[in-house]
C-alpha positions as CSV (number, residue, x, y, z in Angstrom):
1,M,8.1,4.8,-1.4
2,G,10.3,4.3,1.9
3,T,13.1,6.8,3.6
4,G,14.8,6.3,6.5
5,K,16.4,9.1,8.9
6,R,19.5,9.5,6.8
7,G,19.7,13.0,5.0
8,L,16.6,14.8,7.1
9,I,19.1,17.0,8.9
10,A,21.1,17.6,5.9
11,T,17.7,18.3,4.0
12,A,16.5,20.5,6.7
13,V,19.7,22.6,6.8
14,A,20.0,22.9,3.0
15,V,16.3,24.1,3.1
16,V,16.9,26.8,5.4
17,C,19.8,27.9,3.9
18,A,17.6,27.9,0.5
19,V,15.1,30.0,2.4
20,T,17.6,32.4,4.1
21,V,19.3,32.9,0.6
22,L,15.8,33.8,-0.7
23,A,14.8,36.1,2.0
24,A,18.0,38.0,2.3
25,P,18.3,41.5,1.4
26,G,19.9,42.1,-2.2
27,T,19.5,38.6,-3.1
28,A,15.9,37.8,-3.8
29,F,13.7,40.6,-2.5
30,A,15.3,43.7,-2.1
31,N,18.0,46.0,-3.6
32,P,20.8,46.8,-1.2
33,T,20.8,50.4,-2.5
34,P,17.9,52.7,-2.6
35,S,16.4,53.1,-6.2
36,P,16.6,56.5,-7.4
37,T,13.4,55.8,-9.5
38,P,10.1,54.8,-8.1
39,S,9.1,52.8,-11.1
40,A,11.9,50.3,-10.4
41,G,10.5,46.8,-9.8
42,P,11.9,44.2,-7.1
43,V,14.9,42.1,-7.8
44,L,13.6,38.6,-8.3
45,T,15.4,35.5,-7.5
46,P,18.0,34.8,-10.4
47,A,16.9,31.9,-12.6
48,K,19.9,29.6,-11.4
49,D,18.4,30.1,-8.0
50,L,15.1,29.1,-8.7
51,E,16.7,26.0,-10.5
52,A,18.1,25.3,-7.3
53,V,14.9,25.7,-5.5
54,R,13.4,23.4,-8.2
55,K,15.9,20.6,-7.7
56,K,15.3,21.3,-3.7
57,L,11.7,21.0,-4.0
58,D,11.9,17.7,-6.3
59,K,13.9,16.1,-3.6
60,L,11.6,17.0,-0.8
61,Y,8.5,15.8,-2.7
62,R,10.3,12.6,-3.5
63,A,11.4,11.9,0.0
64,A,7.7,12.6,1.0
65,G,6.5,10.1,-1.8
66,R,9.0,7.5,-0.5
67,A,7.6,8.1,3.2
68,T,4.0,7.7,1.7
69,D,4.7,4.4,0.2
70,E,6.0,3.4,3.5
71,Y,2.7,4.8,5.1
72,N,0.5,3.0,2.6
73,A,2.6,-0.4,3.2
74,A,2.0,-0.1,6.7
75,E,-1.6,0.7,6.2
76,E,-2.0,-2.3,4.1
77,K,-0.2,-4.6,6.4
78,A,-2.3,-3.4,9.3
79,D,-5.5,-4.1,7.3
80,K,-4.6,-7.6,6.8
81,Q,-3.5,-8.2,10.1
82,S,-6.9,-6.7,11.5
83,A,-8.6,-9.1,9.2
84,E,-6.5,-11.8,10.7
85,V,-7.3,-11.1,14.1
86,V,-11.1,-10.9,13.5
87,E,-10.9,-14.2,11.8
88,L,-9.0,-15.8,14.7
89,A,-11.7,-14.4,17.0
90,K,-14.4,-16.0,14.8
91,K,-12.5,-19.3,14.8
92,T,-12.3,-19.1,18.8
93,V,-15.9,-18.6,19.2
94,K,-16.6,-21.7,16.9
95,G,-14.0,-23.6,18.9
96,Q,-15.5,-22.6,22.3
97,D,-19.0,-23.4,21.1
98,K,-17.6,-26.9,20.0
99,L,-15.9,-27.3,23.2
100,R,-19.1,-26.9,25.1
101,K,-21.0,-29.5,23.3
102,L,-18.3,-31.8,23.5
103,K,-18.0,-31.4,27.2
104,A,-21.9,-31.8,27.6
105,R,-21.5,-35.1,25.4
106,A,-18.9,-36.2,27.8
107,G,-21.2,-35.4,30.7
108,A,-24.1,-37.2,29.4
109,A,-21.6,-40.3,29.2
110,A,-20.5,-39.9,32.7
111,A,-24.1,-39.6,33.8
112,A,-25.2,-42.7,31.8
113,Q,-22.6,-44.8,33.8
114,Y,-23.7,-43.4,37.0
115,R,-27.2,-44.4,36.4
116,G,-25.5,-47.9,35.8
117,G,-24.5,-48.2,39.3
118,G,-21.2,-46.8,38.6
119,L,-20.3,-50.0,36.8
120,P,-18.3,-49.7,33.4
121,P,-20.1,-51.4,30.3
122,E,-17.7,-54.4,30.6
123,A,-18.9,-55.2,34.2
124,H,-22.5,-55.2,33.1
125,L,-21.4,-57.6,30.1
126,V,-19.8,-60.0,32.3
127,L,-23.1,-60.3,34.5
128,S,-25.4,-60.8,31.9
129,D,-26.9,-64.4,31.6
130,D,-28.3,-64.3,28.1
131,P,-25.7,-65.2,25.3
132,R,-27.5,-63.2,22.6
133,D,-27.5,-60.2,25.2
134,F,-24.0,-60.5,25.7
135,L,-23.0,-60.8,22.0
136,D,-25.1,-57.7,21.3
137,G,-23.7,-55.9,24.4
138,A,-19.8,-56.5,23.2
139,G,-20.7,-54.9,20.0
140,R,-22.1,-52.0,21.9
141,V,-18.9,-52.0,24.2
142,R,-16.5,-51.8,21.3
143,E,-18.9,-48.8,19.6
144,G,-18.8,-47.2,23.0
145,H,-15.2,-47.5,23.6
146,H,-14.4,-45.9,20.1
147,A,-17.0,-43.2,20.6
148,T,-15.4,-42.3,23.8
149,K,-12.0,-42.3,22.5
150,G,-13.0,-40.5,19.6
151,L,-14.9,-37.8,22.0
152,L,-11.5,-37.6,24.2
153,G,-9.5,-37.0,21.2
154,E,-11.8,-34.5,19.8
155,L,-12.0,-32.6,23.1
156,T,-8.1,-32.8,23.2
157,R,-7.7,-31.5,19.7
158,T,-10.5,-28.4,20.2
159,Q,-8.4,-27.4,23.4
160,E,-5.4,-27.6,21.5
161,D,-6.8,-25.6,18.6
162,L,-7.9,-22.9,21.2
163,E,-4.7,-22.4,22.6
164,Q,-3.1,-21.9,19.4
165,Y,-5.7,-19.5,18.4
166,A,-5.0,-17.5,21.5
167,K,-1.2,-17.6,20.6
168,D,-1.7,-16.5,16.8
169,A,-3.9,-13.6,17.7
170,S,-1.3,-12.5,20.4
171,A,1.4,-12.6,17.5
172,Q,-0.9,-10.6,15.2
173,L,-1.9,-8.1,17.8
174,K,1.8,-7.4,18.3
175,K,2.5,-7.1,14.4
176,L,-0.6,-4.9,14.3
177,E,1.0,-2.6,17.0
178,A,4.2,-2.5,15.2
179,G,2.4,-1.4,12.0
180,R,0.6,1.3,13.8
181,K,3.9,2.7,14.8
182,A,5.7,2.4,11.5
183,K,2.5,4.1,10.0
184,A,2.6,7.0,12.5
185,A,6.6,7.3,11.9
186,A,5.9,7.7,8.0
187,Q,3.0,10.0,8.5
188,K,5.6,12.3,10.5
189,K,8.1,12.0,7.8
190,I,5.7,12.9,5.1
191,E,4.1,15.9,6.9
192,K,7.8,17.0,7.8
193,Q,9.1,16.9,4.1
194,I,5.8,18.5,3.0
195,A,6.0,21.3,5.5
196,Q,9.6,22.1,4.5
197,A,8.8,22.0,0.7
198,E,5.7,24.5,1.4
199,K,7.5,26.7,3.4
200,L,10.2,26.9,0.6
201,E,7.5,27.7,-1.8
202,S,5.8,30.3,0.4
203,A,8.9,32.3,0.5
204,L,8.7,32.8,-3.2
205,R,7.1,36.1,-4.8
206,K,4.1,35.2,-7.3
207,E,6.4,35.8,-10.2
208,E,8.8,33.6,-8.9
209,Q,6.3,30.6,-8.4
210,E,5.0,31.0,-11.8
211,R,8.6,30.9,-13.2
212,L,9.2,28.0,-10.9
213,A,6.4,26.1,-12.4
214,E,7.6,26.9,-15.9
215,L,11.0,25.4,-14.9
216,E,9.3,22.2,-13.8
217,K,7.5,21.9,-17.4
218,E,11.0,22.7,-18.9
219,A,12.5,20.0,-17.0
220,A,10.0,17.5,-17.8
221,N,9.8,18.5,-21.4
222,K,13.3,18.0,-21.6
223,A,13.4,14.7,-20.4
224,Q,10.6,13.6,-22.4
225,T,12.2,15.1,-25.5
226,A,15.4,12.8,-24.8
227,W,13.3,10.1,-24.3
228,L,11.4,10.3,-27.7
229,D,14.3,11.0,-29.4
230,S,15.7,7.8,-28.4
231,G,13.6,6.3,-31.0
232,V,11.7,4.2,-28.1
233,L,8.2,5.2,-29.3
234,D,8.8,3.7,-32.9
235,E,8.9,0.4,-31.0
236,I,5.7,0.8,-29.1
237,D,2.9,-0.1,-30.8
238,G,1.1,-2.6,-28.2
239,K,-2.9,-2.5,-28.1
240,A,-4.5,-2.5,-24.8
241,S,-6.5,-5.6,-23.4
242,E,-10.2,-5.0,-22.6
243,Q,-8.9,-4.7,-18.9
244,G,-6.6,-2.1,-19.8
245,K,-9.2,-0.1,-21.5
246,K,-11.3,0.0,-18.4
247,A,-8.2,0.9,-16.4
248,V,-7.4,3.6,-18.6
249,R,-10.9,5.1,-18.6
250,Y,-11.1,5.0,-15.0
251,A,-7.7,6.8,-14.5
252,T,-8.3,9.4,-17.2
253,A,-11.7,10.0,-15.7
254,Q,-9.8,11.5,-12.4
255,I,-8.0,14.0,-14.1
256,G,-7.9,17.4,-12.4
257,K,-8.4,15.7,-8.8
258,P,-6.0,16.7,-6.2
259,Y,-3.2,14.6,-5.0
260,Q,-3.4,13.8,-1.3
261,W,-0.9,11.6,0.2
262,G,-2.4,8.0,1.2
263,A,-5.6,8.5,-0.7
264,E,-7.1,6.3,-2.7
265,G,-9.9,8.2,-4.1
266,P,-12.6,9.0,-5.2
267,E,-11.7,12.8,-4.5
268,T,-8.1,12.9,-4.1
269,Y,-5.3,10.0,-4.9
270,D,-1.7,9.4,-4.3
271,C,0.2,8.0,-7.3
272,S,0.0,4.5,-6.3
273,G,-3.8,5.0,-5.0
274,L,-4.9,6.3,-8.7
275,T,-3.3,3.1,-10.3
276,S,-4.2,0.6,-8.0
277,Q,-8.0,1.9,-8.0
278,A,-8.0,2.0,-11.8
279,W,-7.0,-1.5,-12.1
280,I,-9.5,-2.6,-9.4
281,S,-12.4,-0.6,-11.4
282,A,-11.1,-2.9,-14.1
283,G,-11.7,-6.2,-12.3
284,R,-8.2,-6.7,-11.4
285,G,-6.7,-6.0,-7.9
286,I,-2.9,-5.2,-7.8
287,P,-0.6,-4.1,-4.8
288,R,-1.3,-0.9,-2.9
289,T,2.3,0.8,-3.3
290,S,4.3,1.5,-6.1
291,Q,7.3,-0.6,-4.8
292,E,5.0,-3.5,-4.3
293,Q,3.9,-3.2,-7.7
294,W,7.1,-3.3,-9.2
295,K,8.1,-6.3,-7.0
296,R,5.0,-8.2,-7.6
297,L,3.7,-7.5,-11.0
298,R,5.2,-9.0,-14.3
299,H,7.9,-7.0,-15.9
300,I,7.6,-5.9,-19.5
301,D,10.2,-4.4,-22.0
302,I,9.3,-0.7,-22.6
303,Q,9.0,-1.4,-26.5
304,N,6.0,-4.0,-25.6
305,M,4.6,-1.5,-23.6
306,R,0.7,-1.1,-24.0
307,P,-2.1,1.2,-22.6
308,G,-3.0,0.2,-19.2
309,D,0.6,-0.8,-18.1
310,L,2.2,0.8,-15.3
311,I,5.4,2.9,-15.4
312,I,7.9,2.7,-12.5
313,Y,10.1,5.6,-12.0
314,F,13.2,6.2,-10.1
315,G,15.6,3.7,-8.8
316,D,13.7,3.0,-5.5
317,A,10.3,2.7,-7.4
318,S,9.0,5.7,-5.4
319,H,6.6,6.8,-8.5
320,V,4.2,5.1,-10.5
321,A,1.8,6.0,-13.5
322,M,-0.4,4.5,-16.1
323,Y,0.8,4.4,-19.6
324,I,-2.0,5.7,-21.9
325,G,-0.5,5.6,-25.5
326,D,1.3,7.9,-28.0
327,G,4.1,8.5,-25.4
328,A,1.7,9.8,-22.7
329,M,0.9,8.8,-19.3
330,V,-1.5,9.8,-16.7
331,H,-0.4,10.1,-12.9
332,A,-1.1,11.9,-9.5
333,P,2.3,13.8,-9.5
334,R,2.9,15.2,-5.9
335,P,1.4,17.7,-3.0
336,G,0.1,20.9,-4.6
337,R,-0.7,19.3,-7.8
338,T,-3.8,17.4,-9.6
339,V,-3.9,14.3,-11.6
340,T,-2.9,15.0,-15.0
341,I,-1.6,13.5,-18.3
342,A,2.3,14.2,-18.9
343,G,5.3,12.6,-21.0
344,A,6.0,9.2,-20.4
345,G,9.5,9.9,-20.2
346,S,9.6,12.8,-18.4
347,M,10.8,11.2,-15.4
348,P,13.7,8.7,-15.1
349,I,12.0,5.2,-15.9
350,L,13.0,2.3,-13.8
351,G,10.7,-0.1,-15.8
352,V,7.2,-1.2,-17.0
353,V,5.0,-3.9,-15.3
354,R,1.7,-5.5,-16.3
355,P,-1.3,-6.0,-14.1
356,D,-3.3,-8.2,-16.3
357,A,-0.1,-10.3,-17.6
358,D,-2.3,-13.2,-18.5
359,A,-4.5,-11.3,-20.6
360,G,-4.2,-11.2,-24.5
361,A,-4.0,-8.0,-26.5
362,N,-7.2,-6.9,-28.4
């Protein structure tokens, strides 16, 4: 769910214009001429203008959804990079301990040579008068050479490992900092889009807000009807796997809980937070964001869809829901809404993915 800076200025101007139209006397709230009868009610926003508001809100919330995917992706990367930094720190501590022990062994060898008068083992061997001692000593010298060579090699490798750990940790810390900046930028985008949407909605009267909600339902129902009229449901008869059933049970148990961008439960969710946690509950870890779910999970033809599969929406994979059967899905729609069941075809479908791709149907 990512979006760049393009379009933000145009969106902001359009929102301001829309709010201005709604607030202008004689358009949404006031009659330009005094009413001769006190019983006359306020002039409400015409249906066509409310439809324009609905479309504008949809664009704003979709933009917020894309930014939410950016935020979630940055957070996921940051968690991974933090874990890698921690692992490198552990390796560094172990390497430093190993280096201390190796240095102690090297020091002990040097001390032994010092105690022998500073002469190397070969010299002691040459000075020996006993042939047996000479032969035994020759073997020990060879072993000592191998041991010393091995010790020096291990010391060198350990030092090289520590240097590499330091370089890797530095690189990961830079990535971590870049990820934090990306996360902060995505958060600003989300908050800006949601604030614009809330400002636009708050300019409406209660009756207009209710009518706006009806328009949203009508648009969803129209899309769902067209999807069903295509005959697609006649071909969908897949049965859920055991994991799929568990995922569906989890997702539907969250119905009524509020949408919150970046949330993974247990009290609030965003769209991919709901689907990823549902599958985690079923014992299958999947990518955190809808875009990564679309990229990395197995693609399934719609006619082969079964409960538990994930439906990816819009061309940019900015929304995801879970299919639950009978042409319905469960999802966390957007800010201001709660986890709910809706028609699987109520939004433009990009495709379907299956988390338990290797599991057979039951």
